[in-house]
C-alpha positions in Angstrom: -32.0 -130.5 -119.4 -30.7 -131.9 -116.1 -27.4 -130.0 -116.5 -29.2 -126.8 -117.1 -31.4 -127.4 -114.1 -28.3 -128.1 -111.8 -26.6 -125.0 -113.2 -29.7 -122.8 -112.5 -29.9 -124.2 -109.0 -26.3 -123.5 -108.3 -26.7 -119.9 -109.6 -29.7 -119.4 -107.4 -27.8 -120.8 -104.4 -24.9 -118.4 -105.0 -27.3 -115.5 -105.4 -28.6 -116.0 -101.9 -30.6 -119.2 -102.0 -34.0 -120.4 -103.3 -37.0 -122.2 -102.0 -40.3 -123.5 -103.5 -43.6 -122.6 -102.0 -46.8 -124.6 -102.7 -50.2 -122.9 -102.5 -52.4 -123.8 -99.6 -55.6 -122.2 -98.2 -53.7 -119.4 -96.6 -51.2 -118.6 -99.4 -53.0 -119.2 -102.7 -54.0 -115.5 -102.9 -50.4 -114.3 -102.6 -49.2 -116.8 -105.2 -52.0 -116.0 -107.6 -51.4 -112.3 -107.3 -47.7 -112.9 -108.0 -48.6 -115.0 -111.0 -50.8 -112.3 -112.4 -48.0 -109.7 -112.0 -45.2 -111.8 -113.4 -47.3 -113.2 -116.3 -48.2 -109.6 -117.2 -44.5 -108.5 -116.9 -43.4 -111.4 -119.2 -46.0 -110.6 -121.9 -45.4 -106.8 -121.7 -41.8 -107.4 -122.4 -43.0 -109.0 -125.7 -45.3 -106.1 -126.5 -48.4 -108.1 -125.7 -50.8 -108.3 -122.7 -51.3 -112.0 -121.9 -54.4 -113.9 -121.1 -54.7 -112.5 -117.6 -55.1 -109.0 -118.8 -58.8 -109.8 -119.6 -60.8 -108.9 -116.4 -63.2 -111.8 -117.1 -60.4 -114.4 -117.3 -58.8 -112.9 -114.1 -62.1 -113.1 -112.2 -62.6 -116.7 -113.4 -59.2 -117.7 -111.9 -59.7 -115.9 -108.7 -63.1 -117.6 -108.3 -61.8 -121.0 -109.4 -58.4 -121.4 -107.9 -59.6 -122.0 -104.3 -62.1 -124.6 -105.5 -59.5 -126.4 -107.6 -57.1 -126.3 -104.6 -59.8 -127.7 -102.3 -60.6 -130.5 -104.8 -56.9 -131.5 -105.1 -56.8 -130.6 -108.8 -54.5 -127.6 -108.6 -50.7 -127.2 -108.3 -49.8 -123.6 -107.8 -46.2 -123.1 -106.9 -43.7 -120.3 -106.6 -40.0 -120.2 -106.4 -38.5 -117.6 -104.1 -35.0 -116.2 -104.7 -33.7 -114.4 -101.6 -37.3 -114.6 -100.2 -38.8 -112.8 -103.2 -41.1 -114.6 -105.6 -39.3 -114.9 -109.0 -41.5 -117.4 -110.8 -45.0 -119.0 -110.4 -46.5 -121.9 -112.2 -50.2 -122.9 -112.4 -50.9 -126.5 -113.3 -53.9 -128.8 -113.2 -53.7 -132.4 -112.0 -55.4 -135.6 -112.9 -54.7 -139.0 -111.5 -51.8 -139.7 -113.9 -51.0 -136.3 -115.5 -50.0 -132.8 -114.8 -51.1 -130.0 -117.2 -49.0 -126.9 -117.1 -51.4 -124.0 -117.8 -49.8 -120.7 -116.9 -46.5 -119.4 -115.8 -44.9 -116.1 -115.0 -41.4 -115.2 -114.1 -39.4 -112.1 -113.4 -37.4 -111.3 -116.5 -34.9 -109.5 -114.3 -34.0 -112.9 -112.8 -33.5 -114.6 -116.1 -29.8 -115.3 -115.5 -30.8 -117.6 -112.6 -33.6 -119.2 -114.6 -36.2 -119.5 -111.8 -38.7 -120.9 -114.2 -36.4 -123.8 -115.1 -35.9 -124.6 -111.4 -39.6 -124.4 -110.7 -40.5 -126.5 -113.6 -37.9 -129.1 -112.8 -39.2 -129.3 -109.2 -42.8 -129.7 -110.4 -41.9 -132.4 -112.9 -39.9 -134.4 -110.3 -42.8 -134.0 -107.8 -45.4 -135.1 -110.3 -43.3 -138.2 -111.2 -42.8 -139.1 -107.5 -46.6 -138.9 -107.2 -47.1 -141.4 -110.0 -48.0 -139.0 -112.7 -46.8 -140.6 -116.0 -47.3 -137.6 -118.3 -46.7 -133.9 -118.3 -48.5 -131.7 -120.8 -47.6 -128.1 -121.7 -50.8 -127.4 -123.5 -51.0 -124.9 -126.3 -48.2 -122.8 -127.7 -44.9 -123.6 -129.3 -42.6 -121.8 -126.9 -39.0 -123.2 -127.2 -38.7 -124.1 -123.4 -41.4 -126.7 -123.9 -39.3 -128.6 -126.5 -36.2 -128.2 -124.3 -38.1 -130.4 -121.8 -38.9 -133.0 -124.4 -42.4 -131.9 -125.4 -43.9 -133.4 -128.5 -46.6 -131.9 -130.6 -50.0 -133.6 -130.3 -52.8 -132.2 -132.5 -56.2 -132.0 -131.0 -59.3 -131.8 -133.2 -62.9 -131.0 -132.3 -66.2 -131.0 -134.0 -69.3 -129.0 -133.3 -72.7 -130.2 -134.4 -75.4 -127.7 -134.8 -79.1 -128.2 -135.4 -80.4 -126.1 -138.2 
């Protein structure tokens, strides 16, 4: 994975450069808007709509993101290629873990792999902060296994009074 990451970084550098932007109080709206657009673009390419197409889910995130950011529980970051946002990742933080929740990337920039660069950056940052685990949450997308993900089954139980 390190070789793929270096290769993507070199491609991005040759294509005009790249930078990572972390959301703060002033920029979270722009990054969330970009996530919504890019997430939708990715899912539309697959003939589906994605979780953010539901207006209730979208409203929830627009209400919640500033609160999570203020509480120090959110990592919302974007990678810019030539100054333009090409990928965004939304993750939740605990004391020793990062939970990758949603991503979106521009399929037109797939050759450069902006999602790979961003994910590598976020994993390195999480490790440097003392986070011991990274969780990709639900779904069996191949990129998760490329980063070394292992399946952990969760179970739940609901008790109802009759």
